[in-house]
N, C-alpha and C positions, 0 to 999 in steps of 0.2 A: 544693962541686963536684958532689955528688950530691943536691942539694936542689931541683933544677929539671930540667925536660926539655930535652934537647939536640936541636934540630931536625935537626942533621946526623946524629946517631946514629939518629934515627927514620927519616930518609930512607935511610940505609945499610941498616938492617934491612929496610925495605920493598923496596928494590931486590934484596936477597938473597932475600927471599921470592918475588919475581917470578921470579928465576932458577930457584929450586927448583920452582915450579909449572910453568914453561915446560919444564923438563927432564923432569919427571915426567909431565905431561899436555900434550904439544905439540898445538896445534891445537884444544884444547878451549876452551869459553867462559870457564872459570875463569881461564885464562891471560890472556885479554883483560881480564877484570875486574881482575886483579892489575896490569896496566898502568895502569888508571885509578887504582888505589890509589897507585901511584908518582907519578902526575901530581898528585893532590890533596896528597900529602906535599910535593912540590916547591912547589906553590902556597901551601901553608900556611906553609912556611918564609919565603916572601916576604911574604905577607899579614899574618901574625902580627907580623912585625917592623914593617911599615908601620902597623898598628893601634896597636902599643905606643908608637911614636915620635910626638912632637908634630908636628902639622900647622901649620907656621909660616905658610904662606900664609893658611890659614883663620883663624888667630889674629890675623894682621895685619889682615885684613878686618873681623873682629869688633871688634877694638880701635879701628879707624878709625870704625866705625859708632857705637860707644859714645861716642867722643870727640865726634862730630858731635851726638849726642843731648844730651850734657851741655852742649855749646856753645850749642845752641838753647835749652835750658832756662835757662841762665845769661843769655843775651841777652833772653829773654822776661821773666825776673825783674827785670832792670835796666830794662826798658821800662815796667814798672808804676809808676805814680805815685799815691800816696794823698794825698788832701787831708784833713788832720786836722780841718779846720773843717767838712768835709762830714759830714752826719749820715745814717747808714744805719739803716734800720729793721731789726728782728730777722729778718724773713723774707728780706730781700735779703742780709743777712750770712750766713745759713745756706745760701742758694742758692750764694753765691760759695764758701763753705767746702766744700760738697758737690762742686762742680765741681772745686775744687782737689784734693780727695782722690781723685776719680775719675781725674784726669790723672796724679797721682802713682802710683796703682795700675797704670794702663795702662803707664806708662813703666817701672815696676819689672818688670812681667810681660814687657815687650819686652826689657829688659836680661837677665832671667833666661833667656829663650829664646836670646838671642844667646850668653850665656856657656856654655850647655849644647849649643850647636850642634855643636861638635866631638865631644862625647860621643855625640850622636845619630847623627852621620855614621859614626863608628867602629862603633857598635852595629849599624847597618844592614849594614855590610860584614861584620861578624862573623856576624850571623844568616844572611846569604845563604850564606856559606861553610859554616856549620853545617848549613843545610838540604841542601846538596849531600852532606855526609857522611851525613846521615840517609837520604837516598834511596839512596846507595851501599850502606849497610848492608842495606837491603831487597833490593837487587839480589843481594847475596851470599847472602842467605837464600833467594831464589828458586832459586839454583843448587844448593843442597843440599836443596831441598824434596822432590824426588822420589828422592833417594839414601837409600832406605829399606833397612836391613839385613834386614828381614823378607823382602823379595822375593828376597834372595840366599841366605839361610840356611835358611829354613823349608822343610821337605821337602814339606809338603802345600799349598804356595802354588799357587793357580790364577790364572793371568793371563787378562785379557780382551784383545780386539784393541786396545783403547786403553791398556792398561797399559804403563808404561815398562818396557823390557826391561833387565835388569842387564847391563852391559858391562864391569864391573870385578870383580876378585877381592876377597876380604875385605881383603887387605892394601892394595890400591890404594884401595878405598873408605874405609878408615881414614885413609889419607894425604890423600885428597880432603877429607874432613870436617875433618881437623886443619888443613889449609890455610885452609879457610873460617873456622874459629875464630880462627886467627892474624890473618887480615885484619880481622875484627871487632874484635879487641883493638887492633890498630894504629889503626883508625879512632877508637877511644876516646882514644888517646894524641894523635892529630892534633888532635882536638877540644879537648883540654886545652891545646894550644899557644896557642889564641886567647885564653884568659883567664889565661894564666900571668903576663903583664905588663899585662893590661888589666882593671882593677878595675871591672866592671859587673855588677850583680846580674842583669839580664835575660839577658845573654850567659852568665853562670855557670849560670843555671837551664837554659838551652838545652843547655849542655854536660852537665849532670847528667842531662838527659833522654836524650841520646845514649849516655852511659855506661850508663844503665839499659837502654836498648834493646839495645845490643850485648852486654851481659852476659846479658840474657834470651835473645837469639838464640843466643849461644854455649853457654848451658846446654842448650838443646834439642839442639844438635849433639853435645855431649859425652854426652848420654844415648844417642844412637845409637852413639857410639864405645865406650861402656861395654858396650853390648849385644854389639858385635862382639868386644870383648876377652874378655868372659865366655864367649862361644861358643867362642872359640879356646883360652883357658887354663882355663876352668872347666868348665861343663857341655858335654858333647859333642853333646847333642841340643838344637837351637835351640828345638824345640817345648816343651821343659821350662822354658826361660827365660820364654817368653811365657805358657805355660799350666802353671804348676807344679802338681804333684799335691796 
């Protein structure tokens, strides 16, 4: 029961996160991003199930093509007539043998391609969905990029006309960063759905890359949160945190 991810539970958690973000930061861009996270969670629930299930129409078409190939090969083999009294020289025999091996190799390659056609089709769908998750992770990172606690807490901070102005308290900034971290974590779980029942090493490698990406981005966010927490519960002077004596 607890050995696999539940798409419904992930979607429910994502929808709840969207509600929390919308209630805490109404009208902000992060609330719109949370809507996109909900959408990709819903799409992943359907896409992952489709990728994991067999494509019977594709299998029927591939099976029909393989049957036609085998039928043609069998008909060609029956049409060949050898005259045992006819004498072949060695060069002619080797030429015929080489041509036969080439035909068999090409036929085998064609059959191998057809057999793996379903796997390739599913892989393309999975990689396309994973690429969307990777892009969304960078979008989330862009939203927290300028949310620097140094601008909020440092007493000697000097802004320029182009510097982002702090519009949130330390508490709201902590919640904002925490929501970003939660979204990144959920994206990693959504990515894992695509390979939970789809055994493909290429898709699995892409999922691992997304996990590494989201974990790295989340680690940067938590460094900011720890600075805020230390300034709140530890040192009273933020300058001492950045520039210890």
